[in-house]
N, CA, C and O atoms as a CHARMM CRD file, in Angstrom:
* protein
*
  364
    1    1 MET  N    -18.82700   1.22600  20.15700 PROA 1      0.00000
    2    1 MET  CA   -19.69900   0.14600  18.98400 PROA 1      0.00000
    3    1 MET  C    -18.94200   0.58600  17.90200 PROA 1      0.00000
    4    1 MET  O    -18.93900  -0.19400  16.95000 PROA 1      0.00000
    5    2 SER  N    -18.06300   1.99000  17.72600 PROA 2      0.00000
    6    2 SER  CA   -17.16800   1.98400  16.53100 PROA 2      0.00000
    7    2 SER  C    -16.41600   0.66200  16.58800 PROA 2      0.00000
    8    2 SER  O    -16.38300  -0.08300  15.60800 PROA 2      0.00000
    9    3 TYR  N    -15.54100   0.24300  18.25600 PROA 3      0.00000
   10    3 TYR  CA   -14.12400  -0.86500  18.52300 PROA 3      0.00000
   11    3 TYR  C    -15.18100  -2.19100  17.97300 PROA 3      0.00000
   12    3 TYR  O    -14.73800  -2.59800  16.89900 PROA 3      0.00000
   13    4 ALA  N    -15.98100  -2.68700  18.24500 PROA 4      0.00000
   14    4 ALA  CA   -16.32000  -3.88700  18.34700 PROA 4      0.00000
   15    4 ALA  C    -16.42800  -3.89300  16.74400 PROA 4      0.00000
   16    4 ALA  O    -15.50600  -4.52300  16.22600 PROA 4      0.00000
   17    5 ILE  N    -17.34300  -3.33500  15.84700 PROA 5      0.00000
   18    5 ILE  CA   -17.35300  -3.16500  14.38000 PROA 5      0.00000
   19    5 ILE  C    -15.70500  -3.35900  14.03600 PROA 5      0.00000
   20    5 ILE  O    -15.37900  -4.54600  14.00300 PROA 5      0.00000
   21    6 GLY  N    -15.00600  -2.74500  13.86800 PROA 6      0.00000
   22    6 GLY  CA   -13.11400  -2.97900  13.76000 PROA 6      0.00000
   23    6 GLY  C    -12.54400  -4.39100  13.95400 PROA 6      0.00000
   24    6 GLY  O    -11.78700  -5.11400  13.30700 PROA 6      0.00000
   25    7 ALA  N    -13.49300  -4.52500  15.57800 PROA 7      0.00000
   26    7 ALA  CA   -12.33100  -5.93700  15.78500 PROA 7      0.00000
   27    7 ALA  C    -13.53900  -7.23600  15.45300 PROA 7      0.00000
   28    7 ALA  O    -13.47400  -8.26600  16.12400 PROA 7      0.00000
   29    8 LEU  N    -14.44300  -7.10500  14.55000 PROA 8      0.00000
   30    8 LEU  CA   -15.10800  -7.78000  14.04600 PROA 8      0.00000
   31    8 LEU  C    -14.91500  -8.16900  12.63800 PROA 8      0.00000
   32    8 LEU  O    -15.11400  -9.32200  12.25400 PROA 8      0.00000
   33    9 ILE  N    -14.48400  -7.10600  11.78300 PROA 9      0.00000
   34    9 ILE  CA   -14.07000  -6.71600  10.63300 PROA 9      0.00000
   35    9 ILE  C    -12.25600  -7.56600  10.46800 PROA 9      0.00000
   36    9 ILE  O    -11.68600  -8.19700   9.57800 PROA 9      0.00000
   37   10 ALA  N    -11.93500  -7.16000  11.71600 PROA 10     0.00000
   38   10 ALA  CA   -10.00400  -7.70500  11.96200 PROA 10     0.00000
   39   10 ALA  C    -10.54600  -9.35400  12.06200 PROA 10     0.00000
   40   10 ALA  O     -9.93800 -10.34300  11.65400 PROA 10     0.00000
   41   11 LEU  N    -11.49700  -9.32000  12.54300 PROA 11     0.00000
   42   11 LEU  CA   -11.17600 -11.03700  13.25500 PROA 11     0.00000
   43   11 LEU  C    -11.76500 -12.01400  11.52500 PROA 11     0.00000
   44   11 LEU  O    -11.12800 -12.97900  11.10200 PROA 11     0.00000
   45   12 LEU  N    -12.94500 -11.50000  10.86500 PROA 12     0.00000
   46   12 LEU  CA   -13.11800 -12.03100   9.36600 PROA 12     0.00000
   47   12 LEU  C    -11.89600 -11.75800   8.44200 PROA 12     0.00000
   48   12 LEU  O    -12.05700 -12.32900   7.36300 PROA 12     0.00000
   49   13 LEU  N    -11.28000 -11.39500   8.48100 PROA 13     0.00000
   50   13 LEU  CA    -9.85800 -10.50000   8.03800 PROA 13     0.00000
   51   13 LEU  C     -8.60500 -11.73800   8.18700 PROA 13     0.00000
   52   13 LEU  O     -7.76700 -12.37400   7.54800 PROA 13     0.00000
   53   14 MET  N     -9.12400 -11.55100   9.38900 PROA 14     0.00000
   54   14 MET  CA    -7.65200 -12.95200   9.75900 PROA 14     0.00000
   55   14 MET  C     -8.10800 -14.30200   9.78400 PROA 14     0.00000
   56   14 MET  O     -7.22800 -15.15500   9.66300 PROA 14     0.00000
   57   15 GLY  N     -9.24700 -14.67400   9.90900 PROA 15     0.00000
   58   15 GLY  CA    -9.57400 -16.17700   9.57700 PROA 15     0.00000
   59   15 GLY  C     -9.64000 -16.31000   8.04300 PROA 15     0.00000
   60   15 GLY  O     -9.28000 -17.38200   7.55700 PROA 15     0.00000
   61   16 THR  N    -10.14000 -15.14800   7.09800 PROA 16     0.00000
   62   16 THR  CA    -9.76200 -16.09300   5.70100 PROA 16     0.00000
   63   16 THR  C     -8.84700 -15.77700   5.65800 PROA 16     0.00000
   64   16 THR  O     -8.30700 -16.56100   4.87800 PROA 16     0.00000
   65   17 LEU  N     -7.97100 -14.92000   6.04900 PROA 17     0.00000
   66   17 LEU  CA    -6.47300 -14.91600   5.74700 PROA 17     0.00000
   67   17 LEU  C     -6.01100 -16.25000   6.06800 PROA 17     0.00000
   68   17 LEU  O     -5.51400 -16.89700   5.14600 PROA 17     0.00000
   69   18 ALA  N     -6.08000 -16.70300   7.06600 PROA 18     0.00000
   70   18 ALA  CA    -5.76600 -18.16600   7.57700 PROA 18     0.00000
   71   18 ALA  C     -6.38400 -19.27200   6.68900 PROA 18     0.00000
   72   18 ALA  O     -5.73400 -20.26500   6.36200 PROA 18     0.00000
   73   19 GLU  N     -7.30200 -19.11900   6.41800 PROA 19     0.00000
   74   19 GLU  CA    -7.99000 -20.18700   6.04100 PROA 19     0.00000
   75   19 GLU  C     -6.78300 -20.01200   4.52300 PROA 19     0.00000
   76   19 GLU  O     -5.90000 -20.85600   4.37100 PROA 19     0.00000
   77   20 MET  N     -6.94000 -18.84300   3.54400 PROA 20     0.00000
   78   20 MET  CA    -5.68400 -19.25900   2.27100 PROA 20     0.00000
   79   20 MET  C     -4.54700 -19.34600   2.83300 PROA 20     0.00000
   80   20 MET  O     -3.57000 -19.20000   2.09800 PROA 20     0.00000
   81   21 THR  N     -4.33300 -19.59300   4.21300 PROA 21     0.00000
   82   21 THR  CA    -2.88100 -19.53300   3.77000 PROA 21     0.00000
   83   21 THR  C     -2.86700 -21.60100   4.69300 PROA 21     0.00000
   84   21 THR  O     -1.95800 -22.38200   4.97400 PROA 21     0.00000
   85   22 ILE  N     -3.42700 -21.61800   4.74200 PROA 22     0.00000
   86   22 ILE  CA    -3.51000 -23.14800   5.17000 PROA 22     0.00000
   87   22 ILE  C     -3.44900 -24.10800   3.78300 PROA 22     0.00000
   88   22 ILE  O     -2.67800 -25.04000   3.55000 PROA 22     0.00000
   89   23 ALA  N     -4.57800 -23.53300   2.90500 PROA 23     0.00000
   90   23 ALA  CA    -5.12800 -24.21800   1.28400 PROA 23     0.00000
   91   23 ALA  C     -3.78600 -23.74800   0.25600 PROA 23     0.00000
   92   23 ALA  O     -3.58900 -24.55600  -0.65200 PROA 23     0.00000
   93   24 HSD  N     -2.87500 -22.58900   0.28200 PROA 24     0.00000
   94   24 HSD  CA    -2.16700 -21.82400  -0.55900 PROA 24     0.00000
   95   24 HSD  C     -0.72100 -21.48100   0.32700 PROA 24     0.00000
   96   24 HSD  O     -0.56900 -20.25900   0.35800 PROA 24     0.00000
   97   25 PRO  N      0.29100 -22.15200   0.99500 PROA 25     0.00000
   98   25 PRO  CA     1.05100 -22.12900   1.88700 PROA 25     0.00000
   99   25 PRO  C      2.32100 -20.81700   0.62800 PROA 25     0.00000
  100   25 PRO  O      2.86700 -21.21300  -0.40200 PROA 25     0.00000
  101   26 THR  N      2.40600 -19.73800   1.05000 PROA 26     0.00000
  102   26 THR  CA     3.18200 -18.71700   0.10400 PROA 26     0.00000
  103   26 THR  C      3.36700 -17.96000   0.92900 PROA 26     0.00000
  104   26 THR  O      2.68300 -17.70500   1.92000 PROA 26     0.00000
  105   27 SER  N      5.00400 -17.22900   0.33200 PROA 27     0.00000
  106   27 SER  CA     4.49600 -16.28800   0.96200 PROA 27     0.00000
  107   27 SER  C      5.00900 -14.81200   0.07900 PROA 27     0.00000
  108   27 SER  O      5.86000 -14.74200  -0.80700 PROA 27     0.00000
  109   28 GLY  N      4.17800 -13.71900   0.66200 PROA 28     0.00000
  110   28 GLY  CA     4.19100 -12.55800  -0.22400 PROA 28     0.00000
  111   28 GLY  C      2.51400 -12.18200   0.55400 PROA 28     0.00000
  112   28 GLY  O      2.10200 -11.22800  -0.10500 PROA 28     0.00000
  113   29 LEU  N      1.74800 -12.43500   1.32600 PROA 29     0.00000
  114   29 LEU  CA     0.57800 -11.89700   1.78600 PROA 29     0.00000
  115   29 LEU  C     -0.28500 -12.31100   0.84800 PROA 29     0.00000
  116   29 LEU  O     -0.52300 -13.25600   0.09700 PROA 29     0.00000
  117   30 PHE  N     -0.64400 -11.31100   1.15300 PROA 30     0.00000
  118   30 PHE  CA    -1.81300 -10.32400   0.38500 PROA 30     0.00000
  119   30 PHE  C     -1.42200  -9.65800  -0.73200 PROA 30     0.00000
  120   30 PHE  O     -2.30300  -8.86500  -1.06600 PROA 30     0.00000
  121   31 GLY  N     -0.23000  -9.63400  -1.64500 PROA 31     0.00000
  122   31 GLY  CA    -0.43700  -9.52400  -2.99700 PROA 31     0.00000
  123   31 GLY  C      0.12600 -11.14900  -3.69600 PROA 31     0.00000
  124   31 GLY  O     -0.43000 -11.48500  -4.74100 PROA 31     0.00000
  125   32 ALA  N      1.00100 -11.92500  -3.21700 PROA 32     0.00000
  126   32 ALA  CA     0.67800 -13.07200  -3.69500 PROA 32     0.00000
  127   32 ALA  C     -0.97700 -13.84000  -3.77400 PROA 32     0.00000
  128   32 ALA  O     -1.46200 -14.42800  -4.74000 PROA 32     0.00000
  129   33 TYR  N     -1.46200 -13.64900  -2.71600 PROA 33     0.00000
  130   33 TYR  CA    -2.80900 -13.81000  -2.80600 PROA 33     0.00000
  131   33 TYR  C     -4.01000 -13.20000  -3.53100 PROA 33     0.00000
  132   33 TYR  O     -4.69100 -14.15300  -3.90900 PROA 33     0.00000
  133   34 ALA  N     -4.42000 -12.37600  -3.79400 PROA 34     0.00000
  134   34 ALA  CA    -4.26500 -11.45300  -5.03400 PROA 34     0.00000
  135   34 ALA  C     -4.12000 -11.92000  -6.79800 PROA 34     0.00000
  136   34 ALA  O     -4.81900 -11.99300  -7.80800 PROA 34     0.00000
  137   35 GLU  N     -2.50900 -12.19400  -6.27400 PROA 35     0.00000
  138   35 GLU  CA    -2.53600 -12.60800  -7.92600 PROA 35     0.00000
  139   35 GLU  C     -2.40000 -13.99800  -8.12300 PROA 35     0.00000
  140   35 GLU  O     -1.89200 -14.38000  -9.17700 PROA 35     0.00000
  141   36 PHE  N     -2.87000 -15.03000  -7.05700 PROA 36     0.00000
  142   36 PHE  CA    -3.20000 -16.57600  -7.33300 PROA 36     0.00000
  143   36 PHE  C     -4.78200 -16.30700  -7.57900 PROA 36     0.00000
  144   36 PHE  O     -5.49200 -16.98700  -8.32000 PROA 36     0.00000
  145   37 TYR  N     -5.09400 -15.46800  -7.01000 PROA 37     0.00000
  146   37 TYR  CA    -7.07200 -15.56200  -6.97200 PROA 37     0.00000
  147   37 TYR  C     -7.54800 -14.88900  -7.78500 PROA 37     0.00000
  148   37 TYR  O     -8.72000 -15.14700  -8.05900 PROA 37     0.00000
  149   38 ILE  N     -6.88500 -13.75900  -8.51700 PROA 38     0.00000
  150   38 ILE  CA    -7.43800 -12.43200  -9.01000 PROA 38     0.00000
  151   38 ILE  C     -6.98800 -12.69200 -10.29700 PROA 38     0.00000
  152   38 ILE  O     -7.69000 -13.13700 -11.20500 PROA 38     0.00000
  153   39 GLY  N     -5.25700 -12.27700 -10.39900 PROA 39     0.00000
  154   39 GLY  CA    -5.06200 -12.40300 -11.62900 PROA 39     0.00000
  155   39 GLY  C     -3.21200 -10.78700 -11.25200 PROA 39     0.00000
  156   39 GLY  O     -2.98100  -9.85800 -10.47800 PROA 39     0.00000
  157   40 PRO  N     -2.47100 -11.53400 -12.49600 PROA 40     0.00000
  158   40 PRO  CA    -1.24500 -10.18600 -11.91900 PROA 40     0.00000
  159   40 PRO  C     -1.34800  -8.95900 -11.83900 PROA 40     0.00000
  160   40 PRO  O     -0.41700  -8.30400 -11.37200 PROA 40     0.00000
  161   41 LEU  N     -2.64500  -8.29200 -12.33100 PROA 41     0.00000
  162   41 LEU  CA    -2.55000  -7.01600 -12.25900 PROA 41     0.00000
  163   41 LEU  C     -3.28400  -6.43200 -10.80900 PROA 41     0.00000
  164   41 LEU  O     -3.38600  -5.20800 -10.71900 PROA 41     0.00000
  165   42 ALA  N     -3.68400  -7.09200  -9.92600 PROA 42     0.00000
  166   42 ALA  CA    -4.68600  -7.59900  -8.74000 PROA 42     0.00000
  167   42 ALA  C     -3.49200  -7.71500  -7.61000 PROA 42     0.00000
  168   42 ALA  O     -3.55600  -7.12600  -6.53100 PROA 42     0.00000
  169   43 GLY  N     -2.11300  -8.77100  -8.10900 PROA 43     0.00000
  170   43 GLY  CA    -1.15700  -9.16100  -7.12000 PROA 43     0.00000
  171   43 GLY  C     -0.12300  -7.44300  -7.75600 PROA 43     0.00000
  172   43 GLY  O      1.00200  -7.14400  -7.35700 PROA 43     0.00000
  173   44 PHE  N     -0.34100  -7.23200  -8.02100 PROA 44     0.00000
  174   44 PHE  CA     0.91100  -5.93000  -8.18800 PROA 44     0.00000
  175   44 PHE  C     -0.05100  -4.74400  -8.25600 PROA 44     0.00000
  176   44 PHE  O      0.50200  -3.79800  -8.81600 PROA 44     0.00000
  177   45 LEU  N     -1.06700  -4.52200  -7.94800 PROA 45     0.00000
  178   45 LEU  CA    -1.65600  -3.08500  -7.24400 PROA 45     0.00000
  179   45 LEU  C     -1.74200  -3.24000  -5.98800 PROA 45     0.00000
  180   45 LEU  O     -1.64100  -2.37000  -5.12300 PROA 45     0.00000
  181   46 VAL  N     -1.96300  -4.54800  -5.84300 PROA 46     0.00000
  182   46 VAL  CA    -1.88500  -4.75900  -4.02400 PROA 46     0.00000
  183   46 VAL  C     -0.65900  -4.44700  -3.42400 PROA 46     0.00000
  184   46 VAL  O     -0.37000  -3.73600  -2.46100 PROA 46     0.00000
  185   47 ARG  N     -0.14200  -4.98300  -4.03300 PROA 47     0.00000
  186   47 ARG  CA     1.45800  -5.07800  -3.52600 PROA 47     0.00000
  187   47 ARG  C      1.82600  -3.97600  -3.18100 PROA 47     0.00000
  188   47 ARG  O      1.98400  -3.61500  -2.01400 PROA 47     0.00000
  189   48 TYR  N      2.13400  -2.83400  -4.91000 PROA 48     0.00000
  190   48 TYR  CA     2.02700  -1.44700  -4.38600 PROA 48     0.00000
  191   48 TYR  C      1.74800  -0.62100  -3.85500 PROA 48     0.00000
  192   48 TYR  O      2.42800   0.33700  -3.48900 PROA 48     0.00000
  193   49 ALA  N      0.45200  -0.89100  -3.68400 PROA 49     0.00000
  194   49 ALA  CA    -0.84600   0.18100  -2.06500 PROA 49     0.00000
  195   49 ALA  C      0.19200  -0.00600  -1.20800 PROA 49     0.00000
  196   49 ALA  O      1.03500   0.85400  -0.95000 PROA 49     0.00000
  197   50 TYR  N      0.14700  -1.40200  -0.63900 PROA 50     0.00000
  198   50 TYR  CA     0.72400  -1.38500   0.19900 PROA 50     0.00000
  199   50 TYR  C      2.31000  -1.45200   1.01900 PROA 50     0.00000
  200   50 TYR  O      2.69100  -1.75300   2.15100 PROA 50     0.00000
  201   51 TYR  N      2.94200  -0.99800  -0.22900 PROA 51     0.00000
  202   51 TYR  CA     4.38400  -0.86300   0.16200 PROA 51     0.00000
  203   51 TYR  C      4.51000   0.75600   0.06900 PROA 51     0.00000
  204   51 TYR  O      5.37800   1.19000   0.82600 PROA 51     0.00000
  205   52 TRP  N      3.79300   1.79500  -0.73800 PROA 52     0.00000
  206   52 TRP  CA     3.70000   3.25200  -0.87600 PROA 52     0.00000
  207   52 TRP  C      2.70700   4.11200   0.41600 PROA 52     0.00000
  208   52 TRP  O      2.83600   5.31600   0.64200 PROA 52     0.00000
  209   53 SER  N      1.75200   3.21800   1.14300 PROA 53     0.00000
  210   53 SER  CA     1.03600   3.13500   2.24200 PROA 53     0.00000
  211   53 SER  C      2.49300   3.25300   3.42800 PROA 53     0.00000
  212   53 SER  O      3.02700   4.27800   3.85200 PROA 53     0.00000
  213   54 VAL  N      2.77200   2.07900   3.66500 PROA 54     0.00000
  214   54 VAL  CA     3.92400   1.78700   4.67000 PROA 54     0.00000
  215   54 VAL  C      5.06500   2.86700   4.33900 PROA 54     0.00000
  216   54 VAL  O      5.74200   3.04400   5.35200 PROA 54     0.00000
  217   55 VAL  N      5.36600   3.40200   3.59800 PROA 55     0.00000
  218   55 VAL  CA     6.28200   4.06800   3.45200 PROA 55     0.00000
  219   55 VAL  C      5.59600   5.85000   3.76800 PROA 55     0.00000
  220   55 VAL  O      6.04500   6.57600   4.65400 PROA 55     0.00000
  221   56 VAL  N      4.66100   6.17600   2.98700 PROA 56     0.00000
  222   56 VAL  CA     4.26000   7.05000   3.66900 PROA 56     0.00000
  223   56 VAL  C      3.92800   6.91400   5.11800 PROA 56     0.00000
  224   56 VAL  O      4.70400   7.62700   5.75400 PROA 56     0.00000
  225   57 PHE  N      3.01200   6.22900   5.96800 PROA 57     0.00000
  226   57 PHE  CA     3.04400   5.92600   7.17900 PROA 57     0.00000
  227   57 PHE  C      4.67400   6.47900   8.01800 PROA 57     0.00000
  228   57 PHE  O      4.80000   7.52400   8.65500 PROA 57     0.00000
  229   58 ALA  N      5.44400   5.74400   7.84600 PROA 58     0.00000
  230   58 ALA  CA     7.05000   5.70900   8.20600 PROA 58     0.00000
  231   58 ALA  C      7.70000   7.07800   8.40700 PROA 58     0.00000
  232   58 ALA  O      8.37200   7.31600   9.41000 PROA 58     0.00000
  233   59 VAL  N      7.45100   8.14000   7.26300 PROA 59     0.00000
  234   59 VAL  CA     7.93400   8.91100   7.39500 PROA 59     0.00000
  235   59 VAL  C      7.41300  10.24300   7.82200 PROA 59     0.00000
  236   59 VAL  O      8.11500  11.19000   8.17600 PROA 59     0.00000
  237   60 GLY  N      5.96200  10.21700   7.74400 PROA 60     0.00000
  238   60 GLY  CA     5.06000  10.91000   8.42600 PROA 60     0.00000
  239   60 GLY  C      5.64200  10.23700  10.07700 PROA 60     0.00000
  240   60 GLY  O      6.43600  10.92300  10.72100 PROA 60     0.00000
  241   61 THR  N      5.38600   9.51000  10.37500 PROA 61     0.00000
  242   61 THR  CA     6.25900   9.20200  12.48200 PROA 61     0.00000
  243   61 THR  C      7.46600   9.10400  12.37800 PROA 61     0.00000
  244   61 THR  O      8.07200   8.47600  13.24600 PROA 61     0.00000
  245   62 GLU  N      8.15100   9.68200  11.30900 PROA 62     0.00000
  246   62 GLU  CA     9.89600   9.45900  11.78600 PROA 62     0.00000
  247   62 GLU  C     10.17800  11.18200  11.54800 PROA 62     0.00000
  248   62 GLU  O     11.30200  11.60900  11.81400 PROA 62     0.00000
  249   63 VAL  N      9.15600  12.09300  11.06000 PROA 63     0.00000
  250   63 VAL  CA     9.24900  13.34100  10.84300 PROA 63     0.00000
  251   63 VAL  C      8.39700  13.81500  12.15000 PROA 63     0.00000
  252   63 VAL  O      8.73100  14.84400  12.73800 PROA 63     0.00000
  253   64 SER  N      7.19900  12.97500  12.62400 PROA 64     0.00000
  254   64 SER  CA     6.78400  13.90200  13.99700 PROA 64     0.00000
  255   64 SER  C      7.42800  13.50000  14.94200 PROA 64     0.00000
  256   64 SER  O      7.11500  14.02100  16.01300 PROA 64     0.00000
  257   65 ALA  N      8.39900  12.59900  14.97600 PROA 65     0.00000
  258   65 ALA  CA     9.28900  11.75000  15.79300 PROA 65     0.00000
  259   65 ALA  C     10.62400  13.06400  16.50600 PROA 65     0.00000
  260   65 ALA  O     11.04400  13.48300  17.58500 PROA 65     0.00000
  261   66 VAL  N     10.80100  13.23100  15.18000 PROA 66     0.00000
  262   66 VAL  CA    12.16300  14.07600  15.22500 PROA 66     0.00000
  263   66 VAL  C     11.53000  15.58400  15.72800 PROA 66     0.00000
  264   66 VAL  O     12.20300  16.07900  16.63200 PROA 66     0.00000
  265   67 ALA  N     10.65300  16.19200  15.40900 PROA 67     0.00000
  266   67 ALA  CA     9.71600  17.33000  15.90600 PROA 67     0.00000
  267   67 ALA  C      9.77200  17.42500  17.53900 PROA 67     0.00000
  268   67 ALA  O     10.21100  18.28800  18.30000 PROA 67     0.00000
  269   68 VAL  N      9.26000  16.40700  17.70500 PROA 68     0.00000
  270   68 VAL  CA     8.84000  15.64600  19.16800 PROA 68     0.00000
  271   68 VAL  C     10.05200  15.39500  19.83700 PROA 68     0.00000
  272   68 VAL  O      9.85100  15.32500  21.04900 PROA 68     0.00000
  273   69 PHE  N     11.47200  15.19900  19.46400 PROA 69     0.00000
  274   69 PHE  CA    12.93700  15.32700  20.11100 PROA 69     0.00000
  275   69 PHE  C     13.54800  16.83800  19.85200 PROA 69     0.00000
  276   69 PHE  O     14.62100  17.14400  20.37300 PROA 69     0.00000
  277   70 MET  N     13.00000  17.54200  19.22800 PROA 70     0.00000
  278   70 MET  CA    13.21000  18.40400  18.71400 PROA 70     0.00000
  279   70 MET  C     13.25000  19.80300  20.02600 PROA 70     0.00000
  280   70 MET  O     14.01900  20.53800  20.64500 PROA 70     0.00000
  281   71 LYS  N     11.90200  19.48000  19.84900 PROA 71     0.00000
  282   71 LYS  CA    11.39800  20.20600  21.88400 PROA 71     0.00000
  283   71 LYS  C     11.89000  19.59800  22.54600 PROA 71     0.00000
  284   71 LYS  O     12.64100  20.10000  23.38100 PROA 71     0.00000
  285   72 TYR  N     11.74100  18.58400  22.49300 PROA 72     0.00000
  286   72 TYR  CA    12.65100  18.39000  24.27500 PROA 72     0.00000
  287   72 TYR  C     13.81300  18.76400  24.46600 PROA 72     0.00000
  288   72 TYR  O     14.18100  19.20500  25.55400 PROA 72     0.00000
  289   73 TRP  N     14.74200  18.62400  23.22100 PROA 73     0.00000
  290   73 TRP  CA    16.08700  18.93800  22.85500 PROA 73     0.00000
  291   73 TRP  C     16.46800  19.88100  23.81700 PROA 73     0.00000
  292   73 TRP  O     16.90600  19.84300  24.96700 PROA 73     0.00000
  293   74 PHE  N     16.02500  21.13600  22.61400 PROA 74     0.00000
  294   74 PHE  CA    15.99700  22.19800  22.20700 PROA 74     0.00000
  295   74 PHE  C     15.29100  23.67500  22.78600 PROA 74     0.00000
  296   74 PHE  O     15.79000  24.79700  22.70500 PROA 74     0.00000
  297   75 GLY  N     13.62500  23.19100  23.55100 PROA 75     0.00000
  298   75 GLY  CA    12.49500  23.85700  23.65400 PROA 75     0.00000
  299   75 GLY  C     11.77600  24.11900  23.02500 PROA 75     0.00000
  300   75 GLY  O     11.91500  23.82600  21.83700 PROA 75     0.00000
  301   76 SER  N     10.50300  24.87800  23.50800 PROA 76     0.00000
  302   76 SER  CA    10.26600  24.68600  22.19100 PROA 76     0.00000
  303   76 SER  C      9.83200  25.84300  21.58200 PROA 76     0.00000
  304   76 SER  O      8.93900  25.83900  20.73400 PROA 76     0.00000
  305   77 ARG  N     10.80000  27.51700  22.21800 PROA 77     0.00000
  306   77 ARG  CA    10.81500  28.67900  21.51100 PROA 77     0.00000
  307   77 ARG  C     12.05500  28.44000  21.02000 PROA 77     0.00000
  308   77 ARG  O     12.08400  29.02300  19.93600 PROA 77     0.00000
  309   78 THR  N     13.56800  27.66600  21.29800 PROA 78     0.00000
  310   78 THR  CA    14.42000  27.65300  19.87400 PROA 78     0.00000
  311   78 THR  C     14.11600  26.99900  18.48600 PROA 78     0.00000
  312   78 THR  O     14.44600  27.28600  17.33500 PROA 78     0.00000
  313   79 CYS  N     13.45900  26.13800  18.96900 PROA 79     0.00000
  314   79 CYS  CA    12.96300  25.17500  18.00300 PROA 79     0.00000
  315   79 CYS  C     12.02100  24.96400  17.36600 PROA 79     0.00000
  316   79 CYS  O     11.13700  24.53500  18.10700 PROA 79     0.00000
  317   80 ARG  N     11.54800  25.06300  15.85500 PROA 80     0.00000
  318   80 ARG  CA     9.95100  24.75600  15.44100 PROA 80     0.00000
  319   80 ARG  C      9.62000  23.40800  14.48700 PROA 80     0.00000
  320   80 ARG  O     10.10200  23.20600  13.37300 PROA 80     0.00000
  321   81 ALA  N      9.15500  22.97800  14.84100 PROA 81     0.00000
  322   81 ALA  CA     9.03900  21.40300  14.16500 PROA 81     0.00000
  323   81 ALA  C      9.20000  21.55200  12.91100 PROA 81     0.00000
  324   81 ALA  O      9.77300  20.49300  12.65500 PROA 81     0.00000
  325   82 GLY  N      9.09900  22.18000  11.78300 PROA 82     0.00000
  326   82 GLY  CA     9.45100  22.34700  11.04000 PROA 82     0.00000
  327   82 GLY  C     10.87100  22.27500  10.72500 PROA 82     0.00000
  328   82 GLY  O     11.23400  21.43600   9.90000 PROA 82     0.00000
  329   83 ILE  N     11.59900  22.93600  11.19500 PROA 83     0.00000
  330   83 ILE  CA    13.14800  23.19100  11.46100 PROA 83     0.00000
  331   83 ILE  C     13.99500  21.89000  11.39400 PROA 83     0.00000
  332   83 ILE  O     14.87900  21.59400  10.59000 PROA 83     0.00000
  333   84 GLY  N     13.35700  20.99100  12.74300 PROA 84     0.00000
  334   84 GLY  CA    14.02300  19.60600  13.13400 PROA 84     0.00000
  335   84 GLY  C     13.86900  18.78500  11.97500 PROA 84     0.00000
  336   84 GLY  O     14.80000  18.15500  11.47400 PROA 84     0.00000
  337   85 SER  N     12.24000  18.79200  11.38300 PROA 85     0.00000
  338   85 SER  CA    12.52300  17.25400  10.09400 PROA 85     0.00000
  339   85 SER  C     13.12900  18.08700   8.93400 PROA 85     0.00000
  340   85 SER  O     12.65100  17.50000   7.96300 PROA 85     0.00000
  341   86 LEU  N     14.00800  19.25200   8.36300 PROA 86     0.00000
  342   86 LEU  CA    14.33100  19.62700   7.42500 PROA 86     0.00000
  343   86 LEU  C     16.12000  19.35100   7.54900 PROA 86     0.00000
  344   86 LEU  O     16.92200  19.04900   6.66500 PROA 86     0.00000
  345   87 VAL  N     16.32000  19.59300   8.99600 PROA 87     0.00000
  346   87 VAL  CA    17.55600  18.99800   9.25800 PROA 87     0.00000
  347   87 VAL  C     18.21200  17.74900   9.33300 PROA 87     0.00000
  348   87 VAL  O     19.40500  17.56000   9.09600 PROA 87     0.00000
  349   88 PHE  N     17.33100  16.85900   9.69200 PROA 88     0.00000
  350   88 PHE  CA    17.55000  15.22500  10.12600 PROA 88     0.00000
  351   88 PHE  C     15.70600  15.25000   9.16900 PROA 88     0.00000
  352   88 PHE  O     14.58100  15.25100   9.66700 PROA 88     0.00000
  353   89 PRO  N     16.12900  15.26500   7.75000 PROA 89     0.00000
  354   89 PRO  CA    15.37400  14.61300   7.52400 PROA 89     0.00000
  355   89 PRO  C     15.26300  13.26500   7.40600 PROA 89     0.00000
  356   89 PRO  O     16.35400  12.70800   7.52300 PROA 89     0.00000
  357   90 PRO  N     14.26700  12.47200   7.20000 PROA 90     0.00000
  358   90 PRO  CA    14.01900  10.86300   7.51900 PROA 90     0.00000
  359   90 PRO  C     14.94000   9.71400   6.84300 PROA 90     0.00000
  360   90 PRO  O     15.19500   9.95700   5.66400 PROA 90     0.00000
  361   91 CYS  N     15.42800   8.64600   7.29300 PROA 91     0.00000
  362   91 CYS  CA    15.65100   7.78300   6.38500 PROA 91     0.00000
  363   91 CYS  C     15.80400   7.49800   5.66500 PROA 91     0.00000
  364   91 CYS  O     15.90800   6.28400   5.49200 PROA 91     0.00000
């Protein structure tokens, strides 16, 4: 049931985004549309929140991947996840 609700929300969001793209073709996606329809502050906040969340998710994913690789290469007894993330910080 939750997958169906999530799919419906994604479908509605993509439909409205397609209509806005046809009406006002521009680059910048959500931030540009928020700025155009609501105001400059809304555009700034949407862009800032989007880029901040991308950075947070990317860093978390890279640290988790380093921990998995370190355990694979050196074994789970010789290397801990925290040591791997300190030795190889995310780029």
